C-alpha positions in Angstrom: 17.9 10.4 -41.1 18.0 13.9 -39.5 17.4 13.9 -35.8 14.3 15.6 -34.5 16.3 17.6 -32.0 20.0 18.2 -31.7 21.8 20.1 -28.9 25.4 20.8 -29.8 27.7 22.0 -26.9 24.8 23.9 -25.4 25.6 26.1 -22.4 24.2 28.8 -20.2 26.3 30.7 -17.7 25.2 33.3 -15.1 28.3 35.1 -14.2 30.9 32.5 -13.3 28.2 29.8 -12.6 27.4 27.4 -15.5 23.8 26.3 -15.1 24.2 24.2 -18.3 27.7 23.3 -19.4 28.4 22.0 -22.9 25.5 19.6 -23.3 25.3 17.5 -26.4 22.2 15.5 -27.0 20.2 14.1 -29.9 16.6 12.9 -30.1 15.6 10.7 -32.9 12.2 11.1 -34.5 9.7 9.3 -32.2 12.2 8.9 -29.3 11.0 9.0 -25.7 13.8 10.6 -23.8 13.9 11.4 -20.1 16.1 14.0 -18.5 16.8 13.4 -14.8 19.0 14.7 -12.0 18.9 16.3 -8.6 17.4 19.8 -8.1 19.8 22.3 -9.4 21.3 19.9 -12.0 20.2 22.2 -14.9 17.2 20.3 -16.2 14.7 23.1 -16.3 17.3 25.6 -17.6 18.1 23.1 -20.4 14.4 22.9 -21.3 14.1 26.7 -21.3 17.1 26.9 -23.7 15.4 24.5 -26.1 12.1 26.3 -25.8 13.8 29.7 -26.5 12.8 31.4 -23.2 16.5 31.5 -22.2 19.3 32.4 -24.6 22.4 30.1 -24.6 25.8 31.4 -23.8 27.4 28.7 -26.0 26.4 26.0 -28.5 23.5 25.6 -30.9 20.0 24.0 -31.2 18.7 22.3 -34.3 15.0 21.4 -34.7 15.2 18.9 -37.5 17.8 20.4 -39.9 16.9 24.0 -39.0 19.2 26.0 -36.7 16.8 27.6 -34.1 19.4 28.8 -31.7 18.4 32.5 -32.0 14.8 31.8 -33.0 12.1 33.3 -30.8 9.8 30.9 -28.8 6.6 31.5 -30.7 8.4 30.8 -34.0 9.8 27.6 -32.6 6.3 26.6 -31.7 5.2 27.2 -35.3 8.2 25.1 -36.5 7.0 22.1 -34.4 8.2 22.6 -30.8 5.6 22.1 -28.1 6.2 22.7 -24.3 4.4 22.3 -21.0 5.4 24.1 -17.8 5.9 23.1 -14.2 2.7 25.1 -13.3 -0.1 24.4 -15.7 -0.7 27.3 -18.1 -4.5 27.3 -19.0 -7.1 30.0 -19.5 -9.1 29.7 -16.3 -12.3 31.5 -17.5 -12.6 29.6 -20.7 -14.1 26.1 -20.9 -11.9 23.1 -21.2 -13.0 22.6 -24.8 -12.3 26.2 -25.7 -8.9 26.1 -24.2 -8.0 23.3 -26.6 -9.7 25.0 -29.6 -7.8 28.2 -28.9 -4.5 26.4 -28.6 -5.2 24.6 -31.9 -6.0 27.9 -33.6 -2.8 29.6 -32.3 -0.8 26.8 -33.9 -2.7 27.0 -37.1 -4.4 23.6 -36.7 -7.8 23.3 -38.3 -9.0 20.5 -36.0 -7.8 19.6 -32.6 -7.2 15.9 -31.9 -9.4 14.0 -29.4 -6.9 14.3 -26.6 -9.5 15.4 -24.1 -11.0 12.0 -24.1 -7.6 10.3 -24.0 -6.7 12.4 -20.9 -9.9 11.7 -19.1 -11.3 15.2 -19.6 -14.1 14.5 -22.1 -16.8 14.8 -19.4 -15.4 18.2 -18.4 -15.4 19.7 -21.8 -17.9 22.4 -21.0 -16.6 23.2 -17.5 -14.5 26.3 -16.8 -10.8 25.3 -16.7 -10.4 27.2 -13.4 -12.8 24.8 -11.8 -10.6 21.8 -12.6 -8.3 20.1 -10.0 -4.6 20.7 -10.2 -4.1 17.4 -11.9 -6.8 18.0 -14.4 -5.4 21.4 -15.3 -2.1 19.7 -15.9 -3.7 17.2 -18.2 -5.6 20.0 -20.0 -2.3 21.9 -20.6 -0.9 18.7 -22.2 -4.0 18.4 -24.4 -3.6 22.1 -25.5 0.1 21.6 -26.5 -0.8 18.4 -28.4 -3.4 20.2 -30.3 -0.6 22.0 -32.2 0.7 18.6 -33.4 4.3 19.3 -32.4 7.2 17.2 -33.9 9.1 17.6 -30.6 7.3 17.8 -27.2 9.0 19.1 -24.1 7.3 18.0 -20.9 8.5 19.8 -17.7 7.6 17.5 -14.7 4.1 16.5 -16.0 3.5 14.1 -13.1 4.0 16.8 -10.4 0.8 17.0 -8.3 -0.9 14.1 -10.0 -2.7 11.4 -8.0 -2.6 7.7 -9.1 -5.6 7.9 -11.3 -4.4 11.0 -13.2 -0.9 9.5 -13.5 -2.4 6.4 -15.1 -4.3 8.7 -17.6 -1.1 10.6 -18.3 0.9 7.5 -19.0 -1.8 6.1 -21.2 -2.0 9.3 -23.2 1.8 9.6 -23.6 1.9 6.0 -24.9 -0.7 6.9 -27.5 1.3 9.9 -28.9 2.1 9.7 -32.6 5.0 7.4 -33.4 7.0 10.2 -35.1 6.7 12.7 -32.2 9.9 13.0 -30.2 9.4 13.6 -26.4 11.9 15.1 -24.0 10.7 14.6 -20.5 12.0 16.2 -17.3 10.7 14.2 -14.4 11.3 13.3 -10.8 8.8 10.5 -10.8 11.1 7.5 -11.4 8.2 5.1 -11.9 7.0 7.2 -14.9 10.5 7.5 -16.2 11.2 3.8 -16.1 7.8 3.0 -17.6 8.0 5.5 -20.5 11.5 6.4 -21.4 13.5 4.6 -24.0 16.6 6.7 -23.3 17.6 8.5 -20.1 20.1 11.3 -19.7 21.4 12.2 -16.3 22.5 15.8 -15.6 24.8 16.6 -12.8 26.0 20.2 -12.2 24.9 21.2 -15.7 26.8 18.4 -17.5 25.8 15.1 -18.9 26.9 12.4 -16.4 25.5 9.5 -18.4 23.1 8.7 -21.2 21.6 5.4 -22.3 18.8 2.9 -21.9 17.0 2.6 -18.5 18.9 -0.6 -17.8 22.2 0.9 -18.5 21.5 4.0 -16.4 20.4 1.8 -13.5 23.7 -0.2 -13.7 25.9 2.9 -14.0 28.2 3.2 -10.9 28.7 7.0 -11.5 24.9 7.5 -11.5 24.5 5.3 -8.3 27.2 7.4 -6.6 25.5 10.7 -7.4 22.0 9.5 -6.3 23.1 7.4 -3.3 26.1 9.2 -2.1 
C-alpha cells in the first residue's frame, strides 16, 4: 500500500548550515507519528518543508503517490495536507462557528464535521474567536484544519500554552481522528507524545538520530545521550 507521506533525502541548507539534512521518513495511512528533538534540531523546518512554505535544497516529498516537492502550499492543502502553526491562526473578528465554516469552504468541504464539540468549543460557537483564551484558539485552529478532512495532518506543537483541561480535550479529539488520517506531530510535551504516538522520530542537528516505537526510543542509548548529556 502506498504511504500517506514519504520524505526521501529531504534537506534544506542556509549557506553552509544544513537545517535539515537528508531526512528519510514514511508515514503509513492512519499512522500517529511524533517528531521530537531539542530546539534547533530542525523539526519546524522539516514541517515547513512538508507544508511547502519552505523549499527544499535536496530530496523530494510524496503525498500518497504524488510528488509535491515543487507544489505550492495551497495546492498541497487541496490535495489533502492540513497544518497547524505554533501560534494559532484564526480570524479574530469572526465567530468560532464561522471560522470553521470558512475553513471548510476554503477546502471545498460542503459540511464541516462536529469538531467544535469534540474540542470543547461547542458552547462558544457564537463567540468571537478573538475573545477565546489562547488554549481555546489553539483548539479552534485544529478544528478549522480538520474541517478540510486532510489525509495527512501536520501539528506544530499543539500542546503549547494549553492547561490540563485543554490538553485533555486535545488528546481526546486526536484519538477520535479518522483511522485513515496520518498525523505528523512536532511536540515538546513528552506526556502527550508517549500517550499518542505510535512511532517517534528523533531529530538531532537536522538528521534522523533514531526512529521507532516509544519503547524503542526510550531504550535507545544514543537518544538518552543526546537528551541527558
